[in-house]
N, C-alpha and C positions, 0 to 999 in steps of 0.2 A: 504494500500500500504506500502511496506517495506521502511524504512527510506532511505536506499541507493538508492532505485528507485526514491524517491522524489528528492533526491539530484541530481541524474543523469538527471532527467527530467528538473529540474530547470536550471542546467548547460547548457543543450542542448537548452532550451528556451532562455537563455541569449545569447548564441552564435548566435542564429537565429536573434535576434534583433540587434546584433552588426554589425558595418560596417566591410567590408573586412580587412581594416587596423587593426582594433581592434582585430579581430579574429587572424590574423597573430601574433600580439603582445602578445596575451594571450598564444598562442601555444608556442611562443619562450620563455616565462617565465616558462613554465612547466618543471619539472624535467623529463628527458628522460631516460627510462629504456629499454634496449634491451634484450629480451629473445633470446638467441643464442643456436643453437644446431642442432640436426638431427630430425628424425621423432618423437622422444620422446618429442620434443618441438612442432613440427608442427601438428601432428595428434592426439593430446591428449587434455585433459581439465584442466590440473593443472594450466596453466597460467590464465584461466578463474576464477578458484577458488582463486588464489592469488589476482586477481583483486577484488574479493568480499572482501577480507581482507583489501585492500586499501580503498574500499568504506566504509566499516564498521568503519574504523578508521577516516573517514572524509577527506581522502586524494585524492580521485579520480579526483577531479577538479584541483589538483595541480601537477599531474603526467600524463605521457603518455607512452604507449609502442611504441617503434620505430623498424623499420626494413623494408626491401623491400617487405616482405610478409604481406598480410592483409587477413586472412582467418580463417575459423572455420570448418575444415573438419569433425570433429566429431559431429557437431551440438550441441556443449556444451550449456547447459542451466543453467548458474550461477544465483544467486539471483539478480545480477545487470544487468538490461537491458541496452543495448547500451555500453557494456564493450568494451574496446579497443582491437582489434584483430590483431594489427600489431606485427610482430615478425621476427626473422631471423632464423627460423627452416627450415631445408632442408632434407627431407627424403632420406636416403641412403648415405648421405655425410660423409666423414671421417674428423676427427679433423686435420689430416695431410694436406688434400687438402684445407680445410677452412683456415688454418694458412698460407699456402704457396701461395694460389692463389686468395682468395676472401675477406678476412676480411678487408684489407686495404681500398678497394673501398666501401665496405658496410658502414664502419664508416665515410667515406667522404660524402656519400649520406645521411646517417641518423646518425648524431652524437649522442653519448650517454653519460649520466652522470653516469649511473650504467649499468654494463653488468653482466648477470647471465647466466651461461652455464653448460650443461652436455653433454659431448662428449666422444667418445671412443668405443661405442658399435660396430659401423660399422668397425672401425679400427681392433678390435679384430676378428670379423667375417672374415675379409679379410687378416688376417695374420700379421698385424702390431704388433710390440713388445711393451712392456710397455715403454721402452726407447723412442720409436717413438712417443707414445702418450704424454708422459711428455714433450718431446722436443717441440711438437706442442703446448701444453699448454703454455710453456714458450714464444714461438714466439708470440702467441696470446696476452699474457699479454704485451709484448713489443710493439706490434702494437696498442693495446688499449691505452697504456700510451703515445705513440707517437701522437695519435689523440687527446687525452685529458689527460694531466698529473695528473689530479685530479679524474679520473674515479675510482669509487668504484666497486669492483668485488666480485661476489658470484660464487664459483665453487662447483658443486654438486658431491658428491660421486655417482658413476654410479649405477643405479638400476641393480639387478641381471638378468642374463639370465637363462632360464630353462634348458639350455644345455651349456656345455663347459664354466662354470662360473669361473673357476680358473683364466683366464686372467683378468676378471673384478675385482676379488679380489686383484690381483697383482697391478692393476692401483690404486684402492682405498687405498691400503696400502701405496702407495707412495704420495698420494695427501696431507695429512696433513703437512708433513715435507717440501714438495715442496712449499706449500702455505705460510708457516711460513718463509721460506727462501726468498721469494719475497715480503712479506708484507712490506708496508711502511705506515707512518702516512698520507702522502698526498694521496696515492692510496692504501687503505687497501684491503686485500683479506681475505674473510672468507669462511669457508667450510660448506655447507649444507649436513648433513648426511642423504642422501636419500636411503641409503643401509641398515643400521641396522634396523631389524624388518620388512623389506620389504619381504613379502612372495611371493613365485611363484604363489600363488592363486590370487595375485593382478595383474597378467599379463593376458591379454585377448588372447594372441597368443604365449606366451613364450618369447616375446621380449618387447611388448608395454604395458603400464599400462592400466588396466580397470579403472572404476570410483573410486573404492576403492584405487587403486594404485595412481591415480591422486590426491586423497585427502591426501594420505601419503606424496607425493612430495610437495604439497602445504603447508602442515603443517610444513615441514622442511625448505622450502625456504621462505615462507611468513614472518615469524617473523624476519628473518635476513634482508629481503628487507625493511620491515617497519622501522626497526632500522636505516638503511641507509637513508631512505627517511626523517624520523623525524630529524635526525642529519643534513642532508643537508639543510632542510628548517628552522632550528632553527636560 
């Protein structure tokens, strides 16, 4: 049996023997990570592969994914059994709409210590401008920090589209300077480069990553998340 599976099984067994109060207390002590996004978060496997990285680092029992969604639409099969499937990925949704109408309440319902997001694909497809998307990003950061001033944030460069990719490139070109301008010691923002080297052959339908694409995203996001988690738990 894989070591991470043993750890997960032990953790689950411990929870089963704990009283309801103890379970609540343990959950409250865990570092809360929100995977936030659209279908590239909801109906993909990269968050499962990132969970494998957390398990392999011996951190799975110290963290939890949070969000109003609890699903595994792609039937992802990571190495870690019992991986946390909570997330805030919503297929078809725009960054603009999430910022303006939803994120405040999501964070009230499921507070987060770390938020990691990739958004903008649907905005581009529906005619929103680069300025619209960056303004939505800024509003999301303000909402995140209003909910928890110490939230750590990971923003992904958006993966390419197999069609009309120029607007994606325009958004990605703006993200590094935007992130640097909003970065603070208390609530840092780092950028996961999920774009460079991401081939269109890593897309299963021209938009969403296949398993190879999921592994690329996980390889770019995971190390940054692990760094945040380790620093938060130190």
